[in-house]
C-alpha positions in Angstrom: 0.0 0.0 0.0 1.3 3.4 -1.0 0.0 6.7 0.6 0.9 10.3 -0.3 0.9 12.7 2.6 0.4 16.1 1.2 0.6 19.3 3.3 -0.2 22.8 2.3 1.0 26.3 3.3 2.8 26.9 6.6 2.7 23.3 7.8 6.5 23.3 7.4 6.5 25.8 10.3 4.9 23.5 12.8 6.4 24.0 16.2 7.1 27.6 15.4 3.8 28.9 14.1 1.3 29.6 16.9 2.4 26.7 19.1 -0.6 27.4 21.4 -2.8 26.4 18.5 -0.8 24.0 16.4 1.4 22.4 19.1 5.2 22.4 19.6 6.0 19.3 17.5 8.1 20.3 14.4 7.2 19.3 10.9 10.3 17.1 10.8 9.2 15.4 14.0 5.7 14.9 12.6 7.1 13.2 9.5 9.2 11.0 11.7 6.3 9.9 13.8 4.0 9.2 10.8 6.8 7.4 8.9 7.6 5.1 11.9 3.9 4.4 12.4 3.3 3.5 8.7 6.6 1.5 8.4 5.3 -0.7 11.3 2.2 -1.3 9.2 4.1 -1.9 6.0 2.6 1.1 4.4 4.8 3.0 2.0 4.6 6.8 2.4 5.7 9.8 0.5 5.6 13.3 2.0 5.3 16.6 0.2 4.7 20.1 1.5 4.3 23.3 -0.5 3.2 26.8 0.2 2.1 27.1 -3.5 -1.3 26.0 -4.7 -0.1 25.1 -8.2 2.6 22.8 -6.8 0.0 21.0 -4.7 -2.2 20.5 -7.7 0.8 19.2 -9.7 1.6 16.7 -6.9 -2.0 15.5 -6.9 -1.8 14.9 -10.6 1.6 13.1 -10.2 -0.1 10.9 -7.6 -2.5 9.6 -10.2 0.4 8.6 -12.5 2.5 7.2 -9.6 -0.4 4.9 -8.7 -0.9 5.9 -5.0 -3.5 3.9 -3.2 -4.6 6.8 -1.0 -3.8 10.4 0.0 -3.8 12.2 3.3 -4.3 15.9 2.7 -3.9 18.8 5.0 -4.5 21.6 2.5 -4.2 24.1 5.3 -5.4 27.6 4.2 -6.2 26.2 0.7 -8.9 24.1 2.3 -11.1 27.1 2.4 -10.3 28.6 -1.0 -8.9 26.2 -3.6 -11.3 25.1 -6.3 -8.1 24.0 -8.1 -7.3 21.4 -5.4 -10.9 20.3 -5.3 -10.9 19.8 -9.1 -7.6 17.9 -9.0 -8.9 15.6 -6.3 -12.1 14.9 -8.4 -10.0 14.3 -11.5 -7.6 11.8 -10.0 -10.3 10.0 -7.9 -7.8 8.5 -5.4 -9.3 7.9 -1.9 -8.4 11.0 0.1 -8.7 11.8 3.8 -8.8 15.5 4.7 -6.9 16.2 7.9 -6.7 19.3 10.1 -4.6 19.7 13.3 -7.3 21.8 14.9 -11.1 22.0 14.9 -11.7 24.2 11.9 -15.4 24.3 12.7 -14.7 26.1 16.0 -12.3 28.7 14.7 -12.7 31.9 12.6 -15.8 31.9 10.4 -13.8 31.7 7.2 -12.2 28.4 8.3 -15.5 26.7 8.7 -15.9 26.1 5.0 -13.9 23.3 3.3 -14.2 23.5 -0.4 -12.2 20.2 -0.8 -14.4 18.1 1.6 -16.8 17.0 -1.2 -13.9 15.2 -2.9 -12.7 13.4 0.3 -13.9 10.2 1.8 -13.4 11.3 5.4 -12.4 14.4 7.4 -10.4 14.2 10.6 -10.1 17.4 12.8 -8.8 18.4 16.2 -6.5 15.4 16.8 -3.2 17.1 16.1 -0.6 14.9 14.6 -2.5 11.8 15.7 -5.1 12.8 13.1 -2.6 11.7 10.4 -2.2 8.3 12.1 -6.0 7.9 12.3 -6.2 8.8 8.6 -3.6 6.1 7.8 -5.6 3.5 9.7 -8.8 4.6 8.0 -7.2 4.5 4.5 -5.7 1.1 5.2 -9.1 -0.4 6.1 -10.9 1.4 3.3 -8.4 0.4 0.6 -8.4 -3.3 1.8 -12.2 -3.4 1.9 -12.6 -1.9 -1.6 -9.8 -4.1 -3.1 -11.7 -7.1 -1.8 -14.8 -6.0 -3.7 -12.9 -6.0 -7.1 
């Protein structure tokens, strides 16, 4: 099983950016924790982070041709604005779990809208870095279940 873990703007600043909201764990530490978790489950992972919307769209399109089984996506601020990311998710049709470190529904009003949610099979919020691990577990079960139906 091969999963792309895609992160949007400012996620590379975890541990630095508003640690009272996003926590003190760095992006590098987060990648290490997720990698170790997935390696123990024999799940191959690839990580990508960009502050640029077009690069995230390009990576989603590459995921289609690289035959990823699933995607974990924290589009960060682009969650609320990017029709381009939504369209890319719809085009590639790879099972995607939307992840947010915080509860976007209890924050500023503009954060309550997720334009990408309609193209995702699940949304996980407010679990911090553990939300990524929950997304891995969910995708693993979802992909196995759906491959059994083929």
